[in-house]
N, C-alpha and C positions, 0 to 999 in steps of 0.2 A: 400627820397630826402633831408630831413633836415640834415641827417648825412653827405651826400655828401657836402652840402653847408657849414656845420661846418668844414668839413675836408678841403675844399678849402679855407675857411676864415682863418683857422689855417695854411695856407701855404702848406697843404698837408704833412708837415714834422712832424713826431712824433706824430700825432694825432690819434693813434690807440684806444684812449679812447672812440670813437664813437662806437666801435665794442666789446670792452672787458671791464669787470668790473675793478675797481681800483686795487684790489689785483691780479687779473689775469695779468694785465699789468705789475705790479711791479715784479711778478714772471717771466714773459717773459723777462723783462729787466735784471733781475739777471742772468737768464740762458744765454742770449746773452753775457753779460759781462764776465761770467765764461768761455764760449767758449768750455766747455767739458761736457759730461753727468754728471748729479748731482743727488744725492739722496735727499730725504726730509731732512735728517739730515745735508747734505752739505749746503742746502739752509737756514736752520734754523738760522744760524749765521747772515744772512742778514735780518732776520725778528724776532728780539728778542721779540717783543710784540705779535706775532702770535703763537697760539698753534700748536703743531706738527700735530694734526689731521686736523686743518684748512688748513695748507700747503698741507698735503697729499690729502685732498679733492679737493683743487684748482688744483693741478697737475693732478689728475685723471680727472677732468672736462676738462682741456685743452687737455689731451690725447684723451678723448672721442670726443671732437670737431675736432680732427685731427690736432691740432696745434703742439703737442708734440709727439715724438717717445719715447718709453720706452722699456728697456731690463731688464730682471731679473738678479740680481747680488747677489747671496746668498739669503738672505731672503728679500732684499730690491729691489726696482726698481730704475734704473737710467734713468733720463729724459733728453731729448735734443730737442731743437726746430727743426721742420721739415724745416723751412724756415728762411732765414736771415730777419732782420727787414725790409730791403729795398725790398726784394722779397714779404714779406707779405703786405707792404704798396702798392706796385704796383698791386698785385693781388686783394686786397680789393677795391682799387680805380677803377680798371677796372670792377670789379663785380658791384660796385655801379653805375657806368656810364651805364653799360649794363641794369641794372634795370630801370634807367631813360629813356634811349633811346628806349628800347623795340623793337618790331619787325617792327613797321611802320616808314617809312622814313618821313612822314608828321610831326611826333612828334619831329624830330631832330632839326628843325630850331630854336625854342625858346631855347632849351638847348645849342646848339652850339653858339648861339648869346650870352647867358649868360656867357659861358665859355670864349669866345673871349673877351668880355667886362672885365671880372674879370682878365684875364691874361694881357690884354693891360694896365690896371690900375697899375698892379704890376711890370711888367718886359717886356720891349720891346724885349729883346733878346729871351725870351721864346716864344713870339708871332712870331718872325722871324723863330725860330726853328719849331714851329707848321706849319707855311706856307711851310717851306722847306720839312717837312715830307709829307704834303698833296701833294705837287708837285711830290715828289719821288714815292708815292703810285700810283698816276695817271700814271706816266711814266712806272711803273712796271705793270700797268693794274690791280691792286688790288682794289677791292671795299671794302673789309674788311681787317682789320689788320691781320698780320700773328700771329700764336700762340705765346703766351708769355711763356717763360720758368719760372716755379716756382719750384725751387729746382730740384728734379729729376722728377717732374711731368710736363706735358705739358698742358697748358690751351687751350682747343679747340676753334675753331671759332664757331660762333653762329650756331645752328642747329646740332652740333655734340654732342656726349655723353660727359658728364662732368666727368673727371677723377681726378679732383683736390681734395686736402684735404677739408673736410667739412667746416673748419674754414674760408676758403677763399670764400665759396659760399653759404652755407646753414645756418650757425649759427651766422652770424655776428650781428644779432639784439639781441641775448641773452646775458644778463649780469649776472654775478654770484657774 
């Protein structure tokens, strides 16, 4: 819950540091900036003080967490992010809120109250958008939000099997 509060306090923008280690986040940022699959050697120019093996280990960890895809190219691997920065932020935020909200409706009131208070202090337009979305969901007869697209994966509604990359669901508390 503290990660979610830090994320909200940080404006929810760019605060992936609650889920990733400092070097992991810098590597992700470099890959997003490059916009194309990159090898360890390609990234080494962006990290002159990091050893080749440190970058290789960091990329491997991000791959095992499901954050990066990798393909073999000769003797090296080329790594690319599975999700855009925005998709990752949205997926992690939704996961964190799901953790807080849990299955019981009785637990919702304090969390929703905190969210509305935090949003109303920051931005009246966001509060209006939240109200519009709530009315829209009621009009559509939906009690839960529709699945959120995360890259090529679909985030299921609660109660369905989880087919998302592990980074957006199971490994966010681990820092490397």
